[in-house]
N, C-alpha and C positions, 0 to 999 in steps of 0.2 A: 663689538664683534659683529662681523657681517659675513654671512655665508649665502651664496647663490648657487643653486644646482640646476644645471641645464639638461633637459632630456625628459621625454615622456616616461611615465611609469611602465608603459608597455614595451620597455626595452631594457637593456642592461642597467639603465639608470635606476631601475627598481631597487637594485642592491644598495645604491648610495642613499636613496630616499629611506630605505628600511634602516640603514645604519644611523642616519641623522635622526630618525624618529626614536630609535632605541636610546640614543644619547640625550634625547629631550632638547635638541637644538632648535632655535628659531632660525628659519631659513626662508629665502625667497626661492620659488620654484618656477622656472620657465620650461613648460612641457613641450619643447621643440621636438619635432619628429625626426626620425632618421632620414626621411626623404628630403626634408627642407633644410636640415642643418648644413648639408654640403654646399648649398647654394646661397646660404645666408651670410652676406659679407660681414655683418656685425658679429655673428657667431664665429666666423672663420678668423676674425681678428683676435678672438679669445683662444680658440683652439684651431690652429692652421690645418690640422688633420681633418677637420670637418666631421668629427665623430662624437657621439654622445655615449656616456655622460662626460661632462666636464664640470668643474667647480671653480668658483672664485671665492677664496676664503681670506678675508682681510687683505685683498690684493694679490694673494698667492694663487696662481692658476695651476690646475692639475687635471689630467685626464686618466683614463683607464680605471674601470670601476673597482676592481679588487684592490688595486694600489691605493685608490682614494680611501677605501674603507680602512685599510691598514693605517693610513695617515690619520684619519679622523679618530680612530680608536686610541692611537698613541697620543695624539694631541690632547684629547680630552680625558685621558687616563681612565677610560672605562672599557670594559670588554677586551682589555689588553692584558696579556700574561704578565705575571709578577717578576719573572726572571728571564735571563737571556736565552736559556734553553726553551722556555715556553714561547718566547718571541720567535725563535727559529722554527719551532713547530707550527706556529700560526702562519708564518710565511711559507713554510713547506706545503702545508695543506692548501693554501691559496694558489700556489703555483701548480700543485698536483691536480686540483680540480680543473684548472684552466687548460692544462696540457693533456690530461688523461680522459676527462669525461665531457667537457663542454661541447666539443664538436659532435661526437657520436650521440650524445643526449639530444642535442638540438635537431639532428637529422631524424632520430627515432621519434621524438615528440612531434615534429613537423609532419611526418608521414604516418602518424598513429592517431593524433587528435587535433593538432593545431590547424592544419590545412583542411579545406573542404574535401570531402571523401573522394570526389572525382579527380582531385589533384595529387592524391597519395600514391606512393610507389611502395608496394609491400616488400619488394626485393631490397630497396634501400633501407627500409625499416628493419628488416631481418639482419642485414649486414651490420647496421649500427648497433642493434641489440647485442650481437655477438661481441662487438668491441666493448660495449658497456660492461659486460659481465665480469671481466677481469678486474676492472676498477672498482666495481660495486662490491665484489667479494673482498677486496682489500679494505674497503670502508666498513663492511660488516665485521671483519676481524677486529678492527680498531674499536668499534662500538660494542663489541662483545666484551672487551677488556675494560671499558669505561663508559660512563653515560655521555661524556662530552669529549670533543677531540683534543682539547688542551686543558689540563687541570680538572677541577671539580665543578665548574660552572660554565654556562654559556659564554663564549668569547667570540671575537672577530673571526676566528677560524671556523666556528660553526656557522656563523652568518654567511661568510663568503662561500663555503661549500654548499650550504642549503640553498642559497640564492641562485646558484648556477643550475641546480637540479631540483627545482621546487616540486615537480610532479613525478619524481622518480618512484615514489611510493606506489604508483600505478603499475610499475614494471616488476613482475615476479615478486610481489610483496611477500608472499608466504615463504619465499626462499631466503629472504634477508630480513627477518623480523626486527633486528636491532636497528637497521637502517630505517625501516618503516616507522618504528616507534620514535626514533630520534628526529626524523623529519616531521612527524606529527607534532612533536614538542616545539620544534623551531617555528612551524607554521601557525601554531596556536598562540604565539606571543602577541600581545596587544599591538606592538609596533608593526608587526607584519600585517595584521588585519587593517590597521590604519592606512598603511601604504597601499594596499590593494584598492583603496577608494580614491587615490590621487589620480589626476589626469595624466 
């Protein structure tokens, strides 16, 4: 069995590296950057879109981080729900975080702490924060009713959502204690910590 993961951990590839670490997989890691992958002809032969992450798993090529994680969890029968309704929920949460929170979260984080202070735009951060609140309130409600998003244990649904918004606990933490506690539990997992040390 051979798995190769393309992309630096300082990108959406972090999500895939985290999943591979949770699964205990042996993998080769090519930490290609977002800037160089578009012009790397060898990489473009693997992923013509020129985006990271991408994987080659025993000759099977796949892109898109959240979809890769769904595939890996199901393939290795870990962190994957036990029934079809659980599977549907895991897919739903993965689509939900990508369409509802990823863009405003990225804008908010960029203009709050990622970028140098002189490059931040407080108006953009405020607009993004307002867009985030509705989605985070929905997440808080779900986590008020259960410790995890699907079933009674950590699954790919939790990993996918947490990996999109890893620092959201800095945002109005006291207003959403269940989200903050859940994210702390996700980020305290050994595989998450291991992944933060990858290039």
